[in-house]
C-alpha positions as CSV (number, residue, x, y, z in Angstrom):
1,M,56.7,267.4,128.8
2,A,56.4,268.6,125.2
3,A,58.5,266.7,122.6
4,A,60.8,269.7,122.0
5,D,61.4,270.4,125.7
6,D,64.2,267.9,125.9
7,F,65.8,269.1,122.7
8,Y,69.4,269.2,124.1
9,L,69.1,265.7,125.4
10,K,67.7,264.2,122.2
11,H,70.2,266.0,120.0
12,G,73.3,266.2,122.2
13,Y,74.0,262.5,122.6
14,G,74.9,259.5,120.4
15,G,76.8,261.0,117.4
16,S,79.6,263.3,116.2
17,F,80.0,266.1,113.7
18,G,83.3,267.2,112.2
19,G,82.4,270.9,111.8
20,R,80.8,273.5,114.0
21,T,77.3,273.1,115.4
22,L,74.9,275.8,116.3
23,I,72.0,274.6,118.5
24,Q,68.9,276.7,118.7
25,A,65.8,276.1,120.8
26,H,63.1,278.1,122.5
27,G,60.7,277.8,125.4
28,K,59.2,279.5,128.4
29,I,60.2,278.7,131.9
30,G,59.0,281.6,134.1
31,G,59.4,285.2,135.0
32,H,61.5,287.1,137.5
33,R,60.6,289.4,140.4
34,S,62.3,290.7,143.6
35,V,60.7,289.1,146.6
36,F,63.1,290.1,149.4
37,I,62.9,293.2,151.7
38,N,66.0,295.3,151.3
39,L,67.3,295.9,154.8
40,V,70.1,298.3,155.6
41,S,72.7,296.3,157.6
42,G,76.1,297.7,156.9
43,N,78.6,295.1,155.8
44,K,76.7,292.2,157.2
45,D,75.9,289.3,154.9
46,A,72.2,288.9,154.1
47,F,72.6,285.3,153.1
48,V,74.6,282.8,155.1
49,Y,75.6,279.5,153.5
50,P,76.7,276.1,154.7
51,P,80.2,275.1,153.7
52,F,78.9,272.6,151.1
53,G,75.7,272.1,149.3
54,G,73.9,268.9,148.2
55,V,72.2,267.1,145.3
56,I,68.6,268.1,144.6
57,T,66.7,264.8,145.1
58,N,63.4,266.0,143.7
59,P,64.3,268.1,140.6
60,F,61.5,269.0,138.2
61,K,60.8,266.4,135.5
62,G,61.2,268.8,132.7
63,R,61.9,272.5,132.0
64,A,60.9,274.5,135.1
65,K,62.1,276.9,137.6
66,V,62.7,277.5,141.3
67,Y,62.3,281.1,142.4
68,A,64.2,283.3,144.8
69,G,62.6,282.9,148.2
70,D,61.5,279.3,147.6
71,L,62.2,277.1,150.6
72,C,63.9,273.7,150.7
73,E,65.1,271.1,153.1
74,Y,68.9,270.9,153.4
75,D,70.4,267.8,154.9
76,P,74.2,268.1,155.6
77,D,74.3,264.4,156.4
78,T,76.5,265.1,159.4
79,Y,76.2,261.5,160.7
80,G,76.6,259.8,157.3
81,T,73.1,258.2,157.3
82,S,71.8,259.8,154.1
83,K,74.7,258.7,151.8
84,G,75.6,262.3,151.1
85,Q,74.3,265.9,151.4
86,T,70.8,266.5,149.9
87,V,68.4,269.3,149.1
88,K,64.6,268.8,148.6
89,I,62.6,271.6,147.0
90,L,59.4,272.6,148.7
91,K,57.2,272.5,145.6
92,Y,53.7,273.9,145.9
93,F,50.8,274.7,143.6
94,E,47.8,277.0,143.9
95,L,44.3,276.0,142.8
96,A,42.8,278.1,140.1
97,K,39.3,276.7,140.4
98,D,37.2,275.2,143.1
99,V,37.1,271.4,143.4
100,S,33.4,270.9,144.1
101,A,33.1,267.1,144.2
102,T,35.2,264.5,146.1
103,T,35.0,262.2,143.1
104,D,36.8,264.7,140.8
105,T,40.0,263.5,139.2
106,T,41.0,266.8,137.5
107,V,42.3,269.9,139.2
108,K,43.5,273.2,137.8
109,F,46.6,275.0,139.0
110,I,47.7,278.5,138.3
111,R,50.0,278.9,135.3
112,D,51.6,282.3,135.2
113,G,55.4,282.0,135.0
114,Y,55.8,282.5,138.8
115,H,54.3,279.3,140.2
116,H,55.9,275.9,140.1
117,I,55.2,273.7,137.2
118,P,53.6,270.3,137.8
119,F,54.6,267.2,135.8
120,A,53.2,263.8,135.1
121,G,54.5,261.4,137.7
122,D,54.6,264.1,140.5
123,I,52.7,263.1,143.7
124,V,50.7,266.0,145.3
125,M,48.4,266.4,148.3
126,A,46.3,269.2,149.8
127,A,48.8,271.2,151.9
128,P,48.4,270.2,155.6
129,A,48.1,272.9,158.3
130,T,51.3,271.7,159.9
131,F,54.4,269.9,158.7
132,A,53.4,266.9,160.8
133,G,50.0,266.8,159.2
134,T,49.0,264.0,156.8
135,G,46.8,263.6,153.8
136,T,46.3,261.6,150.6
137,G,49.1,261.6,148.0
138,L,47.7,261.6,144.5
139,T,49.8,260.8,141.4
140,I,49.6,263.2,138.5
141,T,49.0,261.2,135.2
142,S,48.9,264.2,132.8
143,V,49.4,267.9,132.6
144,I,47.9,270.1,129.9
145,P,48.2,273.9,129.5
146,S,44.7,275.3,129.4
147,V,42.7,278.4,130.1
148,E,40.1,278.9,132.9
149,G,38.1,282.1,132.1
150,S,40.8,284.6,131.4
151,Q,43.5,282.8,133.5
152,D,46.2,280.5,132.2
153,V,46.1,277.2,134.1
154,W,47.6,273.7,134.2
155,E,44.8,271.1,133.8
156,V,46.1,268.3,135.9
157,T,44.6,264.8,135.8
158,L,45.1,262.6,138.9
159,G,45.3,258.9,139.1
160,A,42.6,258.7,141.7
161,E,39.7,260.6,143.0
162,I,40.7,263.7,144.9
163,G,38.7,262.6,148.0
164,A,37.9,266.1,149.3
165,T,36.6,269.4,148.1
166,A,38.9,272.4,147.9
167,K,38.6,276.1,147.2
168,K,40.2,278.3,144.6
169,G,43.4,279.6,146.2
170,D,44.0,276.5,148.3
171,I,47.5,275.1,148.1
172,F,48.7,271.7,147.1
173,V,52.3,270.5,147.9
174,E,54.5,267.6,146.8
175,A,53.7,264.5,148.8
176,A,56.2,262.0,150.2
177,K,54.3,259.1,148.6
178,A,51.0,258.1,147.0
179,G,48.2,256.9,149.1
180,A,46.6,257.7,152.4
181,K,48.2,259.1,155.5
182,T,51.2,260.6,153.9
183,T,53.1,263.7,154.9
184,A,54.5,266.4,152.6
185,L,57.8,265.5,151.0
186,V,59.4,268.5,152.7
187,T,58.7,268.6,156.5
188,K,61.7,270.5,157.8
189,P,62.3,273.5,155.5
190,N,65.5,275.1,156.7
191,A,67.0,276.9,153.7
192,W,66.2,279.4,151.0
193,F,66.9,279.5,147.3
194,D,68.6,282.8,147.1
195,R,68.0,283.4,143.4
196,D,65.9,282.1,140.5
197,N,67.3,278.9,139.1
198,D,66.3,277.2,135.8
199,F,66.0,273.5,135.3
200,F,66.8,273.0,131.6
201,Y,67.5,269.3,131.3
202,E,65.6,266.1,131.9
203,P,66.8,264.8,135.3
204,N,68.4,261.6,136.3
205,L,66.0,260.3,138.9
206,N,67.8,257.0,139.5
207,A,68.4,256.5,143.3
208,N,71.9,255.1,142.4
209,P,74.1,258.0,141.5
210,E,76.2,255.8,139.2
211,E,73.3,254.7,137.1
212,G,70.6,256.2,134.9
213,D,70.8,259.0,132.3
214,G,70.0,262.7,132.6
215,A,71.1,265.7,134.6
216,R,71.8,265.8,138.4
217,Y,71.5,269.2,140.0
218,F,73.7,270.3,142.9
219,Y,73.0,273.4,144.9
220,T,74.1,275.3,148.0
221,P,71.1,277.0,149.5
222,A,71.2,279.8,152.1
223,L,70.4,278.8,155.7
224,I,67.1,280.3,157.0
225,K,68.0,280.6,160.6
226,D,71.4,282.3,160.0
227,S,70.5,284.5,157.0
228,K,69.2,288.0,157.7
229,V,66.6,287.8,155.0
230,I,62.9,288.8,155.0
231,L,60.3,287.9,152.3
232,N,57.9,290.5,151.1
233,L,54.6,288.5,151.1
234,A,53.0,291.1,148.7
235,K,55.4,289.9,146.0
236,C,55.4,286.2,146.7
237,N,53.0,283.5,145.7
238,K,50.5,282.4,148.4
239,L,52.6,280.2,150.7
240,P,51.5,276.9,152.2
241,P,49.8,277.2,155.6
242,A,52.5,275.2,157.4
243,V,55.1,277.6,156.1
244,L,53.1,280.7,157.1
245,A,52.8,279.2,160.6
246,M,56.6,279.4,160.9
247,N,56.7,283.2,160.5
248,T,58.3,285.1,163.4
249,R,58.0,288.6,162.0
250,T,55.5,291.0,163.5
251,E,55.5,293.5,160.6
252,A,52.4,293.1,158.4
253,G,53.3,291.5,155.0
254,W,56.8,290.4,156.1
255,F,57.9,286.8,156.5
256,G,61.1,285.6,158.3
257,L,62.4,283.2,160.9
């Protein structure tokens, strides 16, 4: 994360000022586009929500964005085994260049304002074909904005060899842990983000909600099975294969459950 990206955190704590303060900052988080099919359904609700939301357990580590139509895993903690309601973002990244050698430790992800932003400390893996599939979780050690040909990219350095070749357009997802035989972090996507949401502040990633510094994000996503919402695949980023396998729509270019 650039030094100026946590401006508000660095300058908003630890002092006082007796007059008025005007804070100014700038930055780019991402764009906006409509990704849902507009169905005509009278007065019926398109989005249906649970009675309460949850804390986002894997917020971005810096300024970033989730987009309308992004999927997440919502846990209502009905039986009280998760110490509260939680939401996990299904983060995914699209390769901008082939990975030609299994010994490579650098990959390039698309950087265009509409894809998720990777951060150092994230753990990623090649997206499995199913949510039960496993792979190798690789820890990101650095992320640098760069250019590949005429395309903006994130040049991502991994803490270990990638271990497999991959093609431009292949999808990587956030992994549950580093090392071999891990699943994706999100294995039961059951809710949508109904709108774009910006992550402005450095998050508090401490597992104990009473400790640590930084922002905690709480959100109530829309339930997939109950919402009458269809994604327009022509306007979406390329989805992970396990997500596409969930599609129940028969119309070409539409996605829904």
